[in-house]
C-alpha positions in Angstrom: 90.7 -20.5 138.9 93.1 -18.9 140.9 92.7 -19.0 144.8 89.0 -19.9 144.5 88.3 -16.9 142.6 87.5 -17.3 138.4 89.4 -15.4 136.4 87.7 -13.0 133.9 87.9 -14.1 130.5 89.6 -11.9 127.8 88.4 -11.1 124.2 91.5 -12.6 122.9 90.9 -16.1 125.0 87.2 -15.8 123.6 88.5 -15.8 120.1 91.0 -18.0 120.3 88.5 -20.6 119.9 88.0 -21.7 116.1 84.3 -23.2 116.6 83.4 -19.9 118.2 84.8 -17.8 115.3 82.5 -19.9 113.0 79.3 -19.5 114.6 80.0 -15.9 115.1 80.5 -15.0 111.8 77.7 -17.2 110.7 75.4 -15.4 113.0 76.7 -12.0 111.4 75.4 -13.5 107.9 72.4 -14.7 109.0 70.8 -11.7 111.0 72.3 -9.2 108.8 70.5 -10.7 105.6 67.4 -11.6 107.7 67.0 -7.5 108.7 67.4 -7.0 105.1 64.7 -9.2 104.3 62.4 -7.4 106.9 62.8 -3.9 105.7 62.1 -5.7 102.2 58.6 -7.3 103.0 57.8 -4.3 105.2 58.3 -1.9 102.0 56.6 -4.6 99.8 53.6 -4.4 101.9 53.5 -1.2 102.8 53.4 -0.4 98.9 50.9 -3.1 98.1 48.5 -1.7 100.6 49.2 1.6 102.1 47.9 -0.2 105.9 50.3 0.2 109.0 48.4 -2.3 110.5 48.9 -4.8 107.7 52.8 -3.8 107.7 53.0 -4.2 111.4 51.0 -7.7 111.0 53.5 -9.0 108.4 56.4 -7.8 110.5 55.1 -9.5 113.5 54.8 -12.9 111.5 58.3 -13.1 112.0 57.7 -13.4 116.0 54.2 -14.8 116.5 55.2 -18.0 115.0 57.3 -18.8 117.9 54.8 -19.1 120.1 53.9 -22.7 118.4 57.3 -23.8 116.6 59.4 -22.4 119.7 58.5 -25.3 122.1 57.7 -27.7 119.6 60.5 -27.7 117.5 63.3 -26.5 119.9 63.7 -29.5 121.5 64.9 -31.1 118.4 68.5 -29.3 119.4 68.3 -31.7 122.3 67.6 -35.3 120.3 69.6 -34.8 117.4 73.4 -33.4 116.9 73.3 -29.8 117.3 75.7 -29.4 114.1 73.6 -31.0 111.8 70.3 -29.4 113.2 72.0 -25.8 112.5 73.0 -27.0 108.9 69.4 -28.5 107.6 67.5 -25.6 108.9 70.0 -23.2 107.2 69.8 -24.8 103.9 65.8 -25.0 104.1 65.5 -21.3 105.2 67.9 -20.5 102.3 65.3 -22.2 99.7 62.2 -20.5 101.6 63.7 -17.0 101.3 64.7 -17.6 97.7 60.9 -18.6 97.0 59.6 -15.6 98.7 61.7 -13.3 96.0 59.3 -14.6 93.2 57.6 -11.4 92.4 54.2 -13.1 90.9 53.5 -14.7 94.4 50.3 -13.5 96.2 50.7 -11.7 99.3 49.4 -14.6 101.3 51.9 -17.1 99.9 54.5 -14.8 100.6 53.2 -14.8 104.2 52.9 -18.1 104.2 56.4 -18.9 103.2 57.6 -16.2 105.8 55.6 -18.7 108.6 57.5 -21.5 107.4 60.8 -19.6 107.4 60.6 -19.2 111.2 59.7 -22.5 111.9 62.9 -23.5 110.8 64.2 -20.8 112.8 63.2 -22.4 116.2 65.6 -25.3 116.1 68.1 -23.7 114.8 68.4 -21.0 117.2 68.0 -23.5 119.9 70.8 -25.5 118.6 73.2 -22.6 118.2 72.3 -21.2 121.7 72.9 -24.7 123.2 76.3 -25.1 121.7 77.7 -21.7 122.6 78.1 -23.0 126.6 79.8 -26.3 125.2 82.4 -24.2 123.0 83.0 -21.6 125.5 83.1 -22.8 129.2 82.9 -20.5 132.5 83.5 -16.9 132.0 84.3 -17.4 128.2 80.7 -18.0 127.6 79.5 -15.0 129.5 82.0 -12.7 127.5 81.6 -14.7 124.1 77.9 -14.3 124.4 78.4 -10.6 124.9 80.8 -10.3 121.6 77.9 -12.4 119.9 75.1 -10.2 120.8 76.8 -7.3 120.0 77.9 -8.0 116.8 74.5 -9.3 115.8 73.0 -6.0 117.0 75.8 -4.2 114.6 74.7 -6.9 112.1 70.8 -5.7 112.2 72.3 -2.0 112.1 74.0 -3.4 108.3 70.9 -5.0 107.7 68.6 -2.3 108.2 70.6 0.8 107.9 71.4 -0.5 104.3 68.0 -2.0 103.9 66.2 1.1 102.2 69.3 1.9 100.1 69.1 -1.8 98.8 65.6 -1.9 98.3 65.8 1.1 96.2 68.9 -0.3 94.6 67.7 -3.9 93.8 64.0 -4.2 94.4 62.6 -6.1 97.1 63.3 -9.4 95.4 66.7 -8.5 95.3 67.1 -7.9 98.8 65.5 -11.6 99.6 68.1 -13.3 97.1 70.7 -11.5 99.2 69.0 -12.9 102.3 69.1 -16.3 100.7 72.8 -16.3 99.9 73.3 -15.3 104.0 72.0 -18.7 105.0 73.8 -20.7 102.2 77.1 -19.0 103.7 76.1 -19.8 107.0 75.7 -23.4 106.6 79.0 -23.5 105.4 80.9 -21.7 108.1 78.7 -24.1 110.6 79.8 -27.4 108.3 83.6 -26.7 108.1 84.0 -24.8 111.5 82.1 -26.6 113.9 82.9 -29.8 115.2 80.7 -33.0 114.8 79.4 -33.9 118.4 76.8 -36.6 119.3 73.4 -35.5 120.3 73.6 -34.4 124.6 73.1 -37.1 126.5 71.0 -37.4 130.0 71.5 -37.8 133.1 72.6 -41.7 134.2 69.3 -41.8 136.5 67.0 -39.9 134.0 64.5 -42.1 132.3 64.0 -42.1 128.5 61.1 -39.9 127.6 58.8 -39.4 124.7 59.7 -36.1 122.4 56.6 -34.3 124.0 57.2 -35.5 127.8 60.9 -34.0 127.0 59.2 -30.8 126.2 56.5 -30.8 129.3 59.8 -31.5 131.3 61.4 -28.3 129.9 58.6 -26.3 130.5 58.3 -27.5 133.8 61.7 -26.9 135.1 61.4 -22.9 133.8 57.8 -22.6 135.3 58.7 -24.2 139.0 62.1 -22.0 138.9 61.6 -18.6 140.4 64.7 -17.0 139.2 64.2 -18.6 135.6 60.4 -17.0 135.9 61.5 -13.5 136.8 64.5 -13.7 133.9 61.8 -14.4 131.3 59.3 -12.1 132.7 62.2 -9.3 132.2 62.9 -10.7 128.5 59.4 -10.4 127.2 59.3 -6.4 128.1 60.9 -6.3 124.4 57.8 -6.8 123.7 56.9 -3.3 124.4 60.3 -1.7 122.7 60.6 -3.7 119.9 57.4 -1.9 118.5 59.7 0.2 117.0 60.6 -1.9 114.2 57.2 -2.8 113.5 55.8 0.8 113.2 59.4 2.2 111.6 58.0 2.5 108.0 54.8 4.0 108.9 56.1 6.3 111.6 58.6 7.5 108.9 55.9 8.1 106.4 54.2 10.0 109.1 57.2 12.6 110.2 58.1 13.0 106.1 60.5 10.3 105.5 60.5 7.6 103.1 62.3 3.9 102.8 65.7 5.3 103.5 64.7 7.3 106.8 62.9 4.1 107.9 65.9 2.0 107.5 67.7 4.6 109.7 65.1 4.5 112.3 65.5 0.5 112.2 69.3 0.7 112.6 69.0 3.1 115.8 67.9 0.7 118.1 70.3 -1.8 117.5 73.2 0.8 117.3 72.4 1.6 120.8 72.2 -2.1 122.0 75.8 -2.5 120.7 77.0 0.7 122.7 75.0 -0.7 125.6 76.0 -4.3 125.7 79.9 -2.9 125.5 79.5 -0.9 128.6 77.3 -3.5 130.4 80.6 -5.8 129.7 82.7 -3.4 131.5 80.6 -3.8 135.0 80.8 -6.4 137.8 78.6 -9.3 137.4 77.0 -8.4 140.7 75.8 -4.7 139.4 74.6 -6.4 136.1 72.4 -8.4 138.1 71.0 -6.0 140.2 70.2 -3.6 137.8 68.0 -5.8 134.9 65.0 -4.4 136.3 65.8 -0.7 135.7 67.5 -1.1 132.5 64.1 -2.8 131.8 62.0 0.2 132.5 64.6 3.0 130.8 64.3 0.7 127.4 60.5 1.7 127.2 60.4 5.3 128.7 62.0 6.9 125.5 59.0 5.7 123.3 56.6 7.6 125.4 58.3 10.8 123.7 57.2 9.7 120.4 53.8 10.9 121.1 55.4 14.6 120.5 56.3 13.5 116.8 60.0 14.9 116.7 62.0 14.8 113.9 64.3 12.1 112.4 67.2 13.1 114.4 65.5 13.3 117.9 63.9 10.2 117.1 67.0 8.4 116.1 68.5 9.6 119.6 65.4 8.5 121.5 65.0 4.9 119.9 69.1 4.6 120.2 68.7 5.2 124.1 66.2 2.6 124.3 68.4 0.0 122.6 71.4 1.0 124.8 69.4 0.3 128.1 67.8 -3.1 126.5 71.6 -4.6 127.0 70.1 -5.8 129.8 68.9 -8.8 128.0 72.7 -9.7 127.7 73.4 -10.7 131.5 69.3 -12.0 131.7 69.8 -14.6 128.9 73.2 -15.9 129.6 72.2 -16.3 133.3 69.0 -18.3 132.2 71.4 -20.5 129.8 74.1 -21.2 132.5 71.3 -22.2 135.0 69.9 -24.9 132.7 71.5 -28.3 132.2 73.1 -29.0 129.1 70.6 -31.7 128.1 67.8 -29.4 128.8 68.8 -26.3 127.3 67.2 -26.4 123.8 64.0 -27.2 125.3 64.3 -24.3 128.0 65.6 -22.2 124.9 62.6 -22.9 123.0 60.2 -22.1 126.1 62.3 -19.1 126.5 62.0 -18.0 123.0 58.4 -18.4 122.6 57.6 -16.2 125.6 60.1 -13.2 124.0 59.4 -13.9 120.4 55.5 -14.2 121.6 55.8 -11.0 123.4 57.6 -9.2 120.4 55.2 -10.4 117.8 51.9 -9.4 119.9 53.4 -6.1 120.7 54.0 -5.1 117.3 50.6 -6.5 116.3 49.0 -4.7 118.8 51.0 -1.4 118.0 49.7 -1.7 114.4 46.3 -2.0 115.7 46.3 0.9 117.6 48.3 2.8 115.2 45.5 2.5 112.6 43.2 3.7 114.7 44.8 6.7 116.0 48.5 7.1 114.5 51.9 5.4 114.8 53.4 7.9 116.9 50.6 7.6 119.6 50.7 4.0 119.4 54.7 4.2 120.5 54.0 6.3 123.4 50.9 3.9 124.8 53.1 1.0 124.3 56.0 2.7 126.0 54.0 3.7 128.9 52.6 0.1 129.1 56.1 -1.3 129.0 57.2 1.0 132.0 54.7 -0.4 134.2 55.5 -4.0 133.1 59.3 -3.6 133.8 58.6 -2.4 137.3 56.6 -5.6 138.0 58.9 -7.9 136.4 62.1 -6.2 138.2 60.5 -6.5 141.3 59.6 -10.4 140.9 63.4 -10.8 139.9 64.6 -8.9 143.2 62.7 -11.0 145.1 64.2 -14.2 143.3 67.5 -13.0 143.9 67.0 -12.1 147.6 65.2 -15.7 147.9 68.5 -17.4 146.5 70.9 -15.1 148.7 68.6 -16.5 151.8 68.9 -20.0 150.6 72.8 -20.2 149.9 72.8 -18.4 153.5 71.1 -21.2 155.1 73.0 -24.0 153.4 76.1 -22.1 154.5 75.3 -22.2 158.2 
């Protein structure tokens, strides 16, 4: 800080933190492998059932369980050492994904294993999200989260973009085994690259509560704070434009493509998000906060044009533009985490994750049902139009919350 002004962090400052580098690499491995597994599962279900609805349902199950496991298990990250939580959950997920690779398993068993996989993901994600602000203080966290989110999206590009090719080369079981290996490597990076810390301490005057009382307190904090509510509302707009992921395989089939085309389509949105997040880090913080609502609207608009069933290349452009606008999630999530006390970050993250992942799973599921009754292209257009309306409402709520915060600050100053 110089003369009361916070200095902007530099990329080399952020990557100078050894712990961040370990978390950074672990995130790359985990996300890239996970997206490869999603392609493998989507292809597996569509090949067995030839149903767009069941394909979308299976993909939606990677999000829907967070409705339960998000608030129920994320609080573990606030009660136990977060490094230990990340290692144990990574190892558990490696075992579950390896089991999913067994070809003789009935589809229902694969789906149950998928649900269990997501259950372990909730405390891992909460522990990792709560650890980053400790490893990267101040403005280093904002820039570090930008680097992390950009590479997570790039990992999705690699995972989705090569997913179709990998499924053709090694089959669905081989893709799942590759994903299992990424979880093992992630656990090793965290074990050797992140410092062991005790569980986060509560405030001195705060009474000791049961696990479920802590869970209720975390939810209450989010519900009673207008700015946190508005930020979560903006985040849930992802439930509309994420539907491109759930319908990529049947949509590719509709326009005359196959697994390779589906992989390219799945890569388009995260590729656009990488570019969008890089651009948004160049903006002043005030501009980022002001444009959250308009960007949420812009993320949904391109889906409306899918009704015309453009070819592969135009669709790639549309989905990439949607991904670019979705970069508003970077300042949204950073503002949310920094506004929550450290000892409640895990639980608050669970609440936010539940809202986000639940909206994504529900959006994909509803889009799949619409696609079964109409077509994938029309389903994407319908949810895109609905997303525009929802984003307008969420953006208005955020603008009001910001105005209220400014008014309060001015009153205190006077």
